[in-house]
N, C-alpha and C positions, 0 to 999 in steps of 0.2 A: 462470457468474459474470460480472458486469457491472461495468465501471468507468464511473462517471459524473463528468464534469467540466463544470461549468456546464450548458449545454444539450446536451452531447454524451454519448452512451452508446456504449460499445464492449464487445463480447464479449471476454473475456480469460481467461487462466489464470496460475497462479503457476508461473513457470519454475524458480525456485530460492528456497530459504530461505537467506539469506546469513549472518544473525546473529540470535540470539534473546537478549533480555535480560529477566531477572526484574525486574518493575517494583518490587517491594518491597525487593529487595537490590541492584539494579543490577549483578548479576553475570551474566556470559554463561553461557547454558545450552547443553549439548551434547545436542540432541534433534532429531528430524526432524518435529516438529509444533509449532504455535503454540497455547499454552493461553490460556484466558481471562485477560485483564489483562496478558499478556506484551507486550513491545515487540519488534518485529521489523523487520529490514531484509530486504526481499524484492525479487526481480526479477519483474516482471509483463510478459507478452507479450500484446499486443492483436492481434485479428484484422485490424484496420485501423489506419492511422496516426492519431494524435491530436496536437494541438498543446498544449503546456503551458509554464509558466514555473517557475523556481525560487521556492519559497515566500518566501525572504528578499528577493526582488526585487519580485514582483507577487503579493500574497496571493490574490486571487480566482481566478486561473488557476494557482495553485501548490498547490492542495489538491483532493482528490477523495474520493468515497465508493466503497467496494468492496462490492458487494452479493453475498452468497452465499446463494442460496435466497431465501426471502421475508422472513425475520425478522432475519437478522444483517446489521448494517451497521457498517463500520469507517471511521473518519475517518483520513485519511492525508495526508502531505505529500510533495511532490516535492523532491528535492535533486540536486545534480550528482553524476554518477558519478565515482568516484575514479580 
C-alpha cells in the first residue's frame, strides 16, 4: 500500500481502524473492515517519515491518496490527533 502526498510517496500499512461510520445513516459500525462508501478514521504507519499539514490550515499538503493495489484509490484528509 502506498500513501501519496504531493510529490512524495511512502510505503505504509493500516495500523488500526479506529472508527467506521456508515455514510448513509451516519451511525457508527462495529466491524473490523471498511466497506465501500464507509467513512473511517484510521491510523496509518509509514515506513519513512513524511511532512504534512492539517487540512483546515493548508489544503494542498493536508490531503493525500492511499493506493491499495492498482485500482483502488481513496481520498483522505489529515487532522490533528486527539
